[in-house]
C-alpha positions as CSV (number, residue, x, y, z in Angstrom):
1,M,5.1,-1.8,26.2
2,N,2.2,-3.9,25.0
3,S,0.0,-2.1,27.6
4,R,-3.6,-0.8,27.3
5,R,-2.0,2.6,26.6
6,A,0.1,1.1,23.8
7,W,-3.0,-0.3,22.2
8,L,-4.8,3.0,22.5
9,V,-1.9,4.9,20.9
10,W,-1.7,2.4,18.1
11,G,-5.5,2.3,17.7
12,V,-5.7,6.1,17.3
13,G,-2.8,5.9,14.8
14,V,-4.6,3.3,12.8
15,F,-7.8,5.4,12.8
16,A,-5.8,8.3,11.4
17,Y,-4.4,6.1,8.7
18,L,-7.8,4.7,7.9
19,I,-9.0,8.3,7.4
20,A,-6.0,9.0,5.2
21,V,-6.8,6.0,3.0
22,T,-10.4,7.3,2.7
23,Q,-9.0,10.7,1.5
24,R,-6.6,8.9,-0.9
25,T,-9.1,6.5,-2.5
26,S,-12.1,8.9,-2.6
27,F,-11.2,10.1,-6.1
28,G,-11.3,6.5,-7.4
29,V,-15.1,6.4,-7.2
30,A,-15.5,10.1,-8.2
31,G,-13.6,9.7,-11.5
32,L,-16.7,9.5,-13.8
33,V,-18.4,12.4,-11.9
34,A,-15.1,14.4,-12.1
35,T,-15.0,13.9,-15.9
36,D,-18.3,15.7,-16.2
37,R,-17.6,18.4,-13.5
38,F,-14.2,19.4,-14.9
39,D,-14.8,18.4,-18.6
40,A,-11.6,16.3,-18.3
41,T,-9.9,13.9,-20.7
42,A,-8.5,10.6,-19.5
43,S,-5.0,12.2,-19.1
44,A,-6.4,15.1,-17.2
45,L,-8.4,12.7,-15.0
46,S,-5.4,10.6,-14.3
47,A,-3.4,13.8,-13.5
48,F,-5.5,14.3,-10.3
49,T,-4.3,11.0,-8.8
50,V,-0.8,11.0,-10.5
51,I,0.1,14.4,-9.1
52,Q,-1.3,13.4,-5.7
53,L,1.0,10.4,-5.8
54,V,4.0,12.4,-7.1
55,V,3.6,14.5,-4.0
56,Y,3.2,11.4,-1.8
57,A,6.1,9.6,-3.2
58,S,8.5,12.6,-3.3
59,L,7.8,13.3,0.4
60,Q,8.3,9.8,1.7
61,I,12.0,10.1,2.4
62,P,11.8,13.7,3.8
63,V,8.8,12.6,6.0
64,G,10.7,9.5,7.1
65,V,13.6,11.7,8.3
66,L,11.2,14.1,10.0
67,V,9.4,11.3,11.8
68,D,12.7,10.1,13.2
69,R,13.5,13.7,14.3
70,F,10.1,15.0,15.6
71,G,8.1,11.9,16.3
72,P,4.9,10.4,15.0
73,R,2.5,12.5,17.0
74,V,3.3,15.8,15.2
75,M,3.4,14.2,11.8
76,I,0.1,12.3,12.1
77,A,-1.8,15.4,13.3
78,T,-0.1,17.7,10.7
79,G,-1.0,15.2,7.9
80,A,-4.6,15.1,9.0
81,A,-4.8,18.9,8.9
82,L,-3.3,19.1,5.4
83,M,-5.7,16.5,4.1
84,T,-8.6,18.6,5.5
85,V,-7.4,21.7,3.7
86,G,-7.1,19.6,0.5
87,Q,-10.6,18.2,0.6
88,L,-12.1,21.7,1.3
89,Q,-10.2,23.0,-1.7
90,L,-11.4,20.1,-3.9
91,A,-15.0,20.7,-2.7
92,A,-14.9,24.2,-4.0
93,A,-13.0,23.5,-7.2
94,T,-14.6,23.8,-10.6
95,T,-11.5,23.6,-12.9
96,V,-8.8,21.0,-13.3
97,P,-6.0,23.2,-11.9
98,A,-8.0,24.1,-8.8
99,G,-8.9,20.5,-8.2
100,V,-5.3,19.4,-8.6
101,I,-4.2,21.9,-5.9
102,G,-6.6,20.1,-3.6
103,R,-5.1,16.7,-4.4
104,V,-1.6,18.1,-3.8
105,F,-2.6,18.9,-0.2
106,V,-4.2,15.5,0.2
107,G,-1.1,13.8,-1.1
108,A,1.1,15.8,1.3
109,G,-1.0,14.9,4.3
110,D,-1.3,11.3,3.3
111,A,2.5,11.0,3.0
112,M,2.9,11.9,6.6
113,T,0.5,9.3,8.1
114,F,1.5,5.7,7.4
115,I,5.2,6.0,8.1
116,A,4.5,7.8,11.4
117,V,2.0,5.0,12.5
118,I,4.5,2.3,11.6
119,R,7.1,4.2,13.6
120,L,5.0,3.8,16.7
121,I,5.1,0.0,16.7
122,P,8.7,-0.7,17.8
123,F,8.5,1.8,20.7
124,W,5.1,0.5,22.0
125,F,5.3,-3.2,21.3
126,P,7.9,-6.0,21.6
127,P,9.7,-7.1,18.4
128,R,7.8,-10.5,18.1
129,K,4.6,-8.5,17.5
130,A,6.0,-6.2,14.9
131,P,5.3,-8.2,11.7
132,V,1.7,-8.9,12.6
133,L,1.0,-5.3,13.8
134,T,2.6,-3.9,10.7
135,Q,0.2,-6.1,8.6
136,M,-2.7,-5.1,10.7
137,T,-1.9,-1.4,10.4
138,G,-1.9,-1.6,6.7
139,Q,-5.0,-3.8,6.4
140,L,-7.2,-2.1,9.0
141,G,-6.4,1.2,7.3
142,Q,-7.9,-0.2,4.1
143,F,-11.3,0.1,5.7
144,G,-11.0,3.6,4.5
145,Q,-11.7,2.2,1.0
146,L,-15.1,1.0,2.2
147,I,-15.9,4.5,3.4
148,S,-15.0,5.9,0.0
149,I,-16.8,3.1,-1.9
150,A,-20.0,3.2,0.1
151,P,-20.9,6.2,2.3
152,F,-18.8,8.7,0.3
153,A,-20.1,7.4,-3.1
154,F,-23.7,7.6,-1.7
155,V,-23.3,11.2,-0.6
156,L,-21.5,12.1,-3.9
157,H,-24.3,10.8,-6.1
158,N,-27.2,12.0,-3.9
159,A,-26.1,15.2,-2.3
160,G,-23.5,16.3,-4.9
161,W,-19.8,17.0,-5.2
162,S,-19.2,19.7,-2.6
163,P,-21.1,18.1,0.3
164,A,-19.3,14.8,-0.3
165,F,-15.8,16.4,-0.1
166,V,-16.7,18.6,2.8
167,G,-17.7,15.4,4.7
168,L,-14.3,14.0,4.0
169,A,-12.7,17.2,5.4
170,A,-14.7,16.8,8.6
171,L,-13.2,13.3,9.0
172,G,-9.8,14.9,8.7
173,V,-10.5,17.3,11.5
174,L,-11.6,14.4,13.7
175,A,-8.3,12.5,13.0
176,C,-6.2,15.6,13.7
177,I,-7.9,16.2,17.1
178,L,-7.6,12.6,18.2
179,S,-4.0,12.3,17.2
180,A,-2.9,15.5,18.9
181,A,-4.7,14.5,22.1
182,L,-4.0,10.8,22.4
183,V,-0.9,9.7,20.4
184,R,2.4,9.7,22.2
185,N,5.8,9.0,20.5
186,A,6.9,6.4,23.1
187,P,6.2,5.3,26.7
188,A,6.9,8.0,29.3
189,D,9.9,6.1,30.7
190,T,11.5,5.6,27.3
191,L,13.9,8.2,26.0
192,A,13.2,8.1,22.2
193,P,16.3,8.6,20.1
194,M,14.4,11.2,18.0
195,A,14.7,13.7,20.9
196,A,18.5,13.9,20.5
197,Q,18.8,13.7,16.7
198,G,20.2,16.6,14.8
199,F,19.9,17.3,11.1
200,K,23.4,16.1,10.4
201,D,22.6,12.8,12.1
202,T,19.4,12.4,10.1
203,A,21.2,13.1,6.9
204,A,23.8,10.5,7.8
205,D,21.0,8.0,8.7
206,L,19.4,8.6,5.3
207,A,22.6,7.8,3.5
208,T,23.3,4.8,5.7
209,A,19.7,3.5,5.2
210,W,20.0,3.8,1.4
211,R,23.4,2.0,1.3
212,Q,21.9,-0.9,3.2
213,P,20.9,-3.5,0.6
214,G,18.1,-4.8,2.8
215,T,16.4,-1.3,2.7
216,R,16.6,-1.3,-1.1
217,L,15.3,-4.9,-1.2
218,G,12.3,-3.7,0.8
219,M,11.7,-0.8,-1.6
220,W,11.7,-3.0,-4.7
221,S,9.5,-5.6,-2.9
222,H,7.0,-2.8,-2.3
223,F,7.4,-1.7,-5.9
224,A,6.6,-5.2,-7.3
225,T,3.6,-5.9,-5.2
226,Q,1.7,-2.8,-4.2
227,F,1.3,-0.7,-7.4
228,A,-1.1,-2.9,-9.4
229,G,-3.8,-2.8,-6.7
230,N,-3.4,0.9,-6.1
231,V,-3.7,1.7,-9.9
232,F,-6.9,-0.4,-9.9
233,V,-8.5,1.1,-6.7
234,L,-7.4,4.7,-7.0
235,T,-8.1,5.5,-10.7
236,W,-8.7,2.9,-13.4
237,G,-10.5,-0.1,-11.8
238,Y,-13.9,1.5,-11.6
239,P,-13.9,2.8,-15.2
240,F,-12.5,-0.6,-16.4
241,L,-15.2,-2.6,-14.7
242,V,-18.1,-0.3,-15.6
243,S,-17.2,1.0,-19.1
244,G,-14.8,-1.7,-20.2
245,Q,-16.3,-4.9,-18.8
246,G,-20.0,-3.7,-18.7
247,L,-20.6,-4.3,-15.0
248,S,-23.1,-2.2,-13.1
249,P,-21.8,0.4,-10.7
250,A,-23.1,-1.6,-7.8
251,T,-21.3,-4.7,-8.9
252,A,-18.1,-2.8,-9.5
253,S,-18.3,-1.3,-6.0
254,V,-18.7,-4.7,-4.5
255,L,-15.6,-6.0,-6.3
256,L,-13.6,-3.1,-5.1
257,S,-14.7,-3.7,-1.6
258,L,-13.1,-7.2,-1.8
259,F,-9.7,-5.5,-1.4
260,V,-10.5,-4.8,2.2
261,V,-11.8,-8.3,2.9
262,V,-8.8,-10.0,1.4
263,G,-6.5,-7.7,3.3
264,L,-8.1,-8.5,6.6
265,I,-8.0,-12.3,6.0
266,C,-4.6,-12.5,4.4
267,G,-2.8,-9.7,6.3
268,P,-2.4,-11.5,9.7
269,F,-1.6,-14.8,8.0
270,L,1.2,-13.2,6.0
271,G,2.5,-11.3,9.0
272,S,2.6,-14.5,11.0
273,W,4.2,-16.4,8.1
274,V,6.9,-13.7,7.8
275,G,7.6,-13.9,11.5
276,R,8.1,-17.7,11.3
277,H,10.0,-17.7,7.9
278,P,12.0,-14.4,7.8
279,L,14.5,-15.9,5.3
280,R,11.7,-16.6,2.7
281,R,10.1,-13.1,2.5
282,S,11.5,-12.3,-1.0
283,T,10.2,-15.6,-2.3
284,L,6.7,-14.6,-1.3
285,V,7.1,-11.2,-2.9
286,L,8.1,-12.9,-6.2
287,A,5.2,-15.4,-6.0
288,V,2.6,-12.6,-5.6
289,A,4.1,-10.5,-8.5
290,A,4.1,-13.6,-10.7
291,T,0.5,-14.4,-9.8
292,T,-0.5,-10.8,-10.6
293,I,1.0,-11.2,-14.1
294,V,-0.9,-14.5,-14.7
295,A,-4.2,-13.0,-13.5
296,W,-4.0,-9.9,-15.7
297,A,-3.0,-12.0,-18.7
298,A,-6.0,-14.2,-18.2
299,V,-8.4,-11.2,-18.1
300,L,-6.8,-9.2,-21.0
301,L,-6.5,-12.2,-23.3
302,Q,-10.3,-12.8,-23.2
303,A,-12.0,-12.4,-26.6
304,G,-14.7,-10.3,-25.0
305,P,-15.6,-9.1,-21.5
306,A,-14.2,-11.5,-18.9
307,P,-16.6,-13.7,-17.0
308,L,-17.5,-12.4,-13.6
309,W,-15.7,-15.2,-11.8
310,L,-12.5,-14.3,-13.5
311,L,-12.9,-10.7,-12.6
312,V,-13.4,-11.8,-9.0
313,V,-10.1,-13.8,-9.2
314,L,-8.3,-10.8,-10.6
315,V,-9.5,-8.5,-7.8
316,L,-8.5,-11.1,-5.2
317,V,-5.0,-11.4,-6.6
318,L,-4.6,-7.6,-6.9
319,A,-5.9,-7.3,-3.3
320,L,-3.2,-9.8,-2.1
321,G,-0.6,-7.3,-3.3
322,G,-1.5,-4.9,-0.4
323,P,-0.6,-7.4,2.4
324,A,2.4,-8.6,0.4
325,S,3.8,-5.1,0.1
326,M,4.0,-4.9,3.9
327,I,6.9,-7.3,3.7
328,G,9.0,-4.4,2.3
329,F,8.5,-2.6,5.7
330,D,9.6,-5.7,7.5
331,F,12.8,-5.6,5.5
332,A,13.3,-2.0,6.6
333,R,12.7,-2.9,10.3
334,T,15.0,-5.9,10.4
335,F,17.9,-4.4,8.5
336,N,18.0,-1.0,10.3
337,P,18.3,0.1,14.0
338,S,15.2,1.5,15.7
339,H,16.4,5.2,15.4
340,R,16.5,4.8,11.6
341,I,13.3,2.9,10.9
342,G,11.3,6.0,9.9
343,T,13.9,6.9,7.3
344,A,14.2,3.4,6.0
345,T,10.4,3.0,5.9
346,G,10.2,6.2,3.8
347,I,12.6,4.8,1.3
348,V,10.6,1.6,1.0
349,N,7.3,3.4,0.6
350,V,8.6,5.3,-2.4
351,G,8.8,2.1,-4.4
352,G,5.1,1.1,-4.8
353,F,3.8,4.6,-5.1
354,F,6.4,5.6,-7.7
355,A,5.4,2.5,-9.7
356,A,1.7,3.4,-9.3
357,L,1.9,7.0,-10.4
358,V,4.0,6.1,-13.5
359,T,1.5,3.3,-14.4
360,M,-1.6,5.5,-13.8
361,Y,-0.3,8.3,-16.0
362,M,0.8,5.9,-18.8
363,I,-2.5,4.2,-18.8
364,G,-4.3,7.5,-19.2
365,L,-1.9,8.7,-21.9
366,I,-2.2,5.4,-23.9
367,L,-6.0,5.7,-23.7
368,D,-6.0,9.2,-25.0
369,L,-3.5,8.4,-27.8
370,L,-5.7,5.4,-28.9
371,N,-8.8,7.5,-28.8
372,G,-7.1,10.3,-30.8
373,A,-5.9,7.8,-33.4
374,G,-9.4,6.5,-33.9
375,F,-8.7,3.1,-32.3
376,S,-11.6,3.5,-29.9
377,P,-14.8,4.0,-32.0
378,E,-16.7,2.6,-29.0
379,G,-15.5,5.5,-26.8
380,L,-12.5,6.6,-24.7
381,Y,-13.0,3.7,-22.2
382,S,-13.5,0.9,-24.7
383,L,-12.5,-2.7,-23.7
384,D,-9.9,-3.0,-26.6
385,A,-8.3,0.3,-25.5
386,F,-8.1,-0.9,-21.9
387,R,-6.5,-4.1,-23.0
388,I,-3.6,-2.3,-24.6
389,A,-3.3,0.4,-21.9
390,F,-3.3,-2.1,-19.0
391,S,-0.6,-4.2,-20.7
392,F,1.9,-1.5,-19.6
393,Q,1.7,-3.1,-16.1
394,F,3.6,-6.2,-17.4
395,L,6.6,-4.0,-18.0
396,V,6.5,-2.6,-14.5
397,L,5.9,-6.0,-12.8
398,G,8.9,-7.5,-14.7
399,T,11.1,-4.6,-13.7
400,G,10.2,-5.1,-10.1
401,M,10.8,-8.8,-10.1
402,I,14.2,-8.5,-11.7
403,A,15.2,-5.9,-9.1
404,V,14.1,-8.0,-6.2
405,V,16.1,-11.0,-7.5
406,G,19.2,-8.8,-7.9
407,L,18.9,-7.2,-4.4
408,R,18.1,-10.5,-2.8
409,R,21.5,-11.9,-4.0
410,K,23.3,-8.9,-2.5
411,V,21.5,-9.3,0.8
412,R,22.3,-13.0,1.0
413,R,25.9,-12.4,0.1
414,A,26.1,-9.9,3.0
415,M,24.4,-12.3,5.3
416,A,26.8,-15.1,4.3
417,E,29.8,-12.8,5.2
418,H,28.4,-12.7,8.7
419,G,28.0,-16.4,8.9
420,E,24.2,-16.6,8.2
421,R,23.5,-18.9,5.3
422,V,20.1,-19.0,3.5
423,P,19.5,-22.6,2.6
424,P,18.0,-23.4,-0.8
425,V,14.2,-24.1,-1.0
426,R,14.8,-27.7,-1.8
427,E,16.8,-28.2,1.4
428,V,14.1,-26.5,3.4
429,I,11.4,-28.7,1.9
430,A,13.5,-31.8,2.5
431,D,14.2,-30.8,6.1
432,S,10.5,-30.1,6.7
433,R,9.6,-33.5,5.2
434,R,12.2,-35.2,7.5
435,R,10.8,-33.4,10.5
436,R,7.3,-34.5,9.8
437,Q,8.4,-38.1,9.3
438,Q,10.3,-38.0,12.6
439,Y,7.3,-36.5,14.4
440,R,5.0,-39.3,13.0
441,Q,7.6,-41.9,14.1
442,E,7.7,-40.4,17.6
443,L,3.9,-40.5,17.9
444,K,3.8,-44.1,16.7
445,Q,6.5,-45.0,19.2
446,E,4.5,-43.3,22.0
447,R,1.4,-45.3,21.1
448,L,3.4,-48.6,21.1
449,D,5.0,-47.7,24.5
450,R,1.6,-47.0,26.0
451,K,0.2,-50.3,24.7
452,G,3.3,-52.2,26.1
């Protein structure tokens, strides 16, 4: 564990996840081009990503079970192969149904990747490194957004639709080959539980993982923090910034690239914080969700287009949701044994992507309804229409926060039954203040002793 081989295996896994994120987010910058290529309405445009995420979310639990049974190596390589097929299909598509079929393959391959990479960590690294490496896996993978925002967008607008998506397929081939050649499920001297698992065992593990309140707390934590950023990056952020707020495509691309920067800066910090304060994870989740509500309210309540600085603040807050959503996987890790982590992780990962797909579809539907009712004389993607459509997110955020509070109570009651009490925040603050005062007094006494 924690050897050069461990870092190589994890690094290849992260690279495969980075490519998966590239495939996932590529349609976000292709949305306006896709509208012309497929002659699509807002609902049809959102269907590309919504159906992709339906496939992704619906496969999370089955994939989690399969990862526990067959191991990460097979799942990562298979996922890369499926995404390659999907992008080749999309490159050739000229109709909405044909394009959607391509995104179905992309969603299926994407669904297999992250859970499998997370599954590698407890077998190759000691537990103390798990929170930070989980964060780093999620945030390094987000470099895939930069590939879709910059190189892919450049090829798309200069070489055309088909060459751009064939290029993405080539990246999928590379990820598949490297994963099959270099990834191993566990160190050679470790007997991985997956080797002995049967289907009855995995079915029992699924039921046990779901009954564990800590697993469901992780799922709702992921639900409350991850979806808003995904909705923005995958589908509606670029049209909102360009058509709604009047920004240039270049400025909008720069703002979207901030998601990666924030993740790289905040991810390790949050991972370290979670490692030091494991009893305060849900508090951080609630704080991020509440901040997201405030940021969106500040932008949507503007009389006209929001000032650039406020849009930057919005993007920074939405980007913070990515690292915060990783806390959900930490719940899965700490409340489940190692042989059940893949299954529990799959359950957790359903939360954010289910919220994202519902929100994406509803925003597209609301935009179409407003346009059909004559509310958007300035066009389908008018700022006033976006204000109403994006307000749907407040309902989803509120639902997630209520669920987190309820599950947190159940988890803490279960912990109390085992003799582990979670002190109130005021006690923690008072204890921290008392420790600082004691430390200062000890330093003062040391200086006096040295003088004496």
